N, C-alpha and C positions, 0 to 999 in steps of 0.2 A: 496468681500471676504477678501480684505486686512485688513479691520477693525476687522475681527474676530480673527486674529492671534495676539499673544502677541508680543509686540515690544521689550520687555526686555528678552534677552536669559535666564536670571536666573530663569524666571518663569517656564521654561521647567523642571527644577529640581523638581518641585512639582509633575509632572505627574507620575513618576515611583513609589514613595511610596504611592501617593494618590490612584492610580489605585489598587495597592495591598491592601491598607487599605479598600477601598470601596468593593472590592471583598470579603475579609474576613468578613467584617461587614454584607454584604448580606448573606453569608453562615451562620453566627451566627444567624441572624434573621430567616432564613429558618429553621434551626434546632430547635431553640427555639419554633417556631410556631408548628412544628411537635410534639415535646414532650408535648407541652401544650394541643394539641388536641387529640393525640393518645397514648402518653406514649413512651416507649423506642422503638428503632429500632429493629425489630425482624423478623426472617424468610425471605422468599422471598419478601414480601412487603417492608421490611426494606432495602433490597438490591436495589430494584427499586427506593426507595426514595433517597438513596445515589447516584444512577445513575442519577437521575434527578438533584441533586445538582451538580454533576460533569459535566453534559451537560451544565448547566448554566455557570459554571466557564469556561468551554472550549470555549463557544461563546464569553465571555468577553475577554479571552486571544487572540482569533482569531481576534477580533476587533482591538486590540491595537498592535499586533505583527507586526514588531519587535520594541518594545518600546525603543527608544534611552534613554540612561542615561543622555545625555546633548544635547544641540543644537549646539555644536561646529562643524562648517563645514557642517551642515545639509542642509542649503539653499545656499551654496556658489556658486555652479556651475549652476544649472538650476532654482534656486529659489524655489525648492521644486518639488514634484511629480505633474505632469500635469493630471487633471481629464479627464475622458472619459464619457461625459454626454449622448452621443448617444447610443441607445440600441445595436448597432453593433460596438461600439467603440473599445471594447476589441478584437473582432474578426478581426478587420482591422489590428491589430498588430501581429496576429498569422501567417500571411503569411511569415513574415521574421523569426519568431522564430522557425517554423517547426511544423509538426503535433503532435509530441510527447509532446512538450511543451504545446500546446493547449489542448491536451487530459488530461495532468496532471493537468492543471489549472482547467478545467471543473470538473474533478473528485474530486479535493480537495475542491473546493467551494461547490459543491453539497453535498459532504460527511459531511461537517460541519453541515448542516441542516437536514440530514437524521434522527439523533437521536431525534431532536425536533419533527418531524412529527411522529416518532414511539411512543414517549411518549405521544404525544397529543391524539393519537388513543388508545393506549394500556392502559395507566394509567388513562387519563382524559376523555376518551370516546368522544372526539370531532369529528365533522364531517369533511369532506374533504374541504369544503369551508372555514371553520374557520381555519383549519390547514394551507392551502395554504396562507390565509391572514396573519396568524401569521408568516410564513416563510418569506413572502415579507416584513412585518413590521420589523422583526429582521434584515433582510439583509439591509433594508434601513437605520436602525439605525447604523449598522456596517459601511456602506459606508459613512454615515454622520460623524461618528467619524474619519474615515480616511481622508475625505475631509477637515475637519476643524482642523486637527492636534491635536486630542484628545480635541475637543471642545475649540480650541484656545489656549491651553497651550503651544504649540510649535509655533515658528515664521513662520512655513510653513507646508504644508502637506508632510509627509515623506513616504507615501505609496499611490499608485494610487487608486483612487476611480472610479468605473466604473458602469454604469447602467446595463451592462450585468450580473454583479454579483448579483444584486437584483433579476433578473429573475431566475438565477440559484438557489438562495435561496428558491424561491417558488417551483421550480422543485424538489429540494432536500427534502423539507418538504412534498411534495406530494408523493415522493418515500418512505419516511419514514412512511407516513400514510398507504400506501399499505402494507408495512411490518407489521405495527401495526394490520391490519385486520387479518393477519395470526397469529400474536402473541396472539391475543385475543382467538383464537381457540385452540392453542397448548400449551400455557404457563399458569402457575397457576394464580390465581387471584392476581392482583398487588396492589389493594387498601388496605391500612393498616386497621386493626381492632383495636379499642381502647382496652387497657387492663391496669389494675392497675399497676403502676410502683413502686412496693415496693421491688422487688428482688435486691440483691446487684449488683451494676453496674460492668460490666466486664471491663477488662483492656483496651480494644480498646476504649470504651466510655470515660474512664478517660484520656487516651492518647490524644484523639481528643480534649477534653476540654483544656488540657495543650497546645496542638499545636495551638489552636485558641488564647489562651492567649498570647503565645509567638509572634505570627504573629501580633496581634493587638498592642502589646506593641512596637515591633521593628519598624513596618511601621508607627505606630502612632507618634513615636518620630521623624522618618525621615520626615514625613509630616509637623510636627510642626517646625522643623529646617528649612526646605525649605521655608515654609511660612514666617518665621522670616527674612530670607535672601531676599526673593522677595519683602517684604514690607519695607525693609531698616532698620529693627530693629537690625539686626546683620550683620556685614560685611561678604562678601562672603568667605574670608579666615578664618573666625571663625565658619564655618558651622559644622565642626567636634565637636568643643566644645559645640555648641548649641545642637547638637544631644545627646551628653553625658548628658547635663543638662536635656534635655527632657526625656531621658531614666530614669534618677534618679527620676524626678518629677512624671512621669507616674507610675513608680514602687511603689512609696510611696502612690500615690492617689488610684490606682486600685489594688495594691497588698497588701497594709497594711490597708488603711483606709476604702475603700469600703466594704470589707468583714465584718468589724465590725458593719456596720449599716444595712446590709442585713440579712434577716431572715435565708437564706440558708448558710450564712457565706462564700460565694464563690466569686471568681473573675469573670469578664464578660464572658470569654470563657467557663469556667466550668459551669457557670450559664446557658449558652445557651443550654447545653445538660442536664440541670436539675439535676445537682449534688448538694450535700450539705455536710456540715461538722457537724457531730453529736458527742455528748459526749459519754462516755462509759456507758453502762447500758441502761437506758430508751431512746427511740428514740426522742430526743429533740435537738434543736440547741446547738452546742458546746459553752462553756463559752468563752467570748471575749478574756480573757487573754490567753486561750489555742490557739485560732485562731491566735492571734498576735504572739505567740511563734512559731507556725508552719510557719507562713508567713515569719517571720524574718529568721528562720533557712533555709527555702527553697529558698526564692527569693533574699535575700541579697547576698549570694555568686554568684548567677547567674548574678545579676545586676553588681556586682563588676567586674566579669570576662568579661562581655560585654563592660564595660567602659574601661577596660584595653586593649581591643582588642583581648582577648583570648576567642573568642566565642566558639570555638570547645571544650575548656576545660569545658565549662558549661555542656556539655553532661555527664561529669563525675559526676557532682552533681545530674543530673537527673537519671543516672544509679545507683548511690548510694542509691537514694530514692526508685527507682523502683525494685531493686533486692529483697528487703524485701517483697514487694507486690507479687512477683512471687512465693515465697516459702511459704508464710503464707496462711492459709485457709481463713482468713478474709480479705486478700488482703490489709493489712495495710502497708503503706510505712514507711521508716525509720523515717521521720520527723513526721508522724502521730503517731508513737509509742512514740516519744520523747515528743510530745505535749499532748498525751492522747486523740486523736480524731480519728474518723473513717469516711471514705468517704461513703456516702449513697446517695440515690436519694432524690430529693426534696419532693416527696410525702411521704417519710418515716417520715420526721420531720414536715411536714405541714398537712398531712392527706388529701391533695387534690386528686381529681381523674381527669383523662383526660376529656375534655369537650365533646368529641364524644362518651364517654362510655354510653352504654344503661343501664339505671338504672331501676331496677324492683320496681314496686310499688304495694303493696298488695291491693286487692280490698277491698272496704269499706264493712264490714259485715252488716251494717245497711241498705244497699240498696238491693233491690230485683233484682237478675239477670234475672228474667223472663221478657221477653219483654211484653210491654203493649198490651192488647187485644183491637182490634177495634170493 
């Protein structure tokens, strides 16, 4: 096991932003796939889809919690957390901790996987054997992450990995599956139905796109800076400056340049929820100079405030842009009005339809509908 862990403590600095970046990237891919197949999130099936996303994020957070910001003093006393490979290894430690501690641990670990089993039965209509296997597999992956210190990024394991928790993961998934059986009978249909995504996007969808952009930008810059320090390209004491350079570089690349070459004229986060920037009048992609004007007006102040360390003041720029969208019927933000663009759905400018949409095909009038006589 010693060869798995990183020997350089500076490598651990990669884990915190990289885990956040990976989680946000996975969420963006999940949302993009849903919008590509079914269109916008709507009604009860849309809420179940969001719940599925949140359950996935929750399992990831549970796997890495409590994620240390650095490796300082992490392995100094005991050399890291000692694993418990025996199926009853965790139970052997409960005699000293007391029954309440044991009950709390069992309840917590089991509860993490109950939503997994519930969604496996209710949304995806999976059987009990598949669901239990999924719970065991997820629990095994979680314990592997804990045993290896986030796949070797930390110099030692910072949380106890136990075989008991794998079994509890399977039990929790089975309990969730049983709840899913009841949910199928009593709750509405959870599977989304595809619909043309041409209505104006609501404020929550636009806010979600901006939140994804902000998270991908911030944690992407942190990951790049940590990688630069870990590989020796930047001294450790220059990590803050490297982060600022990465913030500016990513803002230029993904905030200014990428929208100019995309048909939907959007940044990655907003593109994942299938938004687009259209010009006034006909539903067509906005002119590039208008997109550039909007991007500079909106993203440049936010970038400057983040680089100066005034992150909370960036909310004032967001509020200034969003207040106009709240009071106008077309939901145009301040910088949308300044640049002469409007936020629409991707289908509005591209004319595309969700892949799962059932398309009606008129019968061929030249064919005889009467079945052939034998």
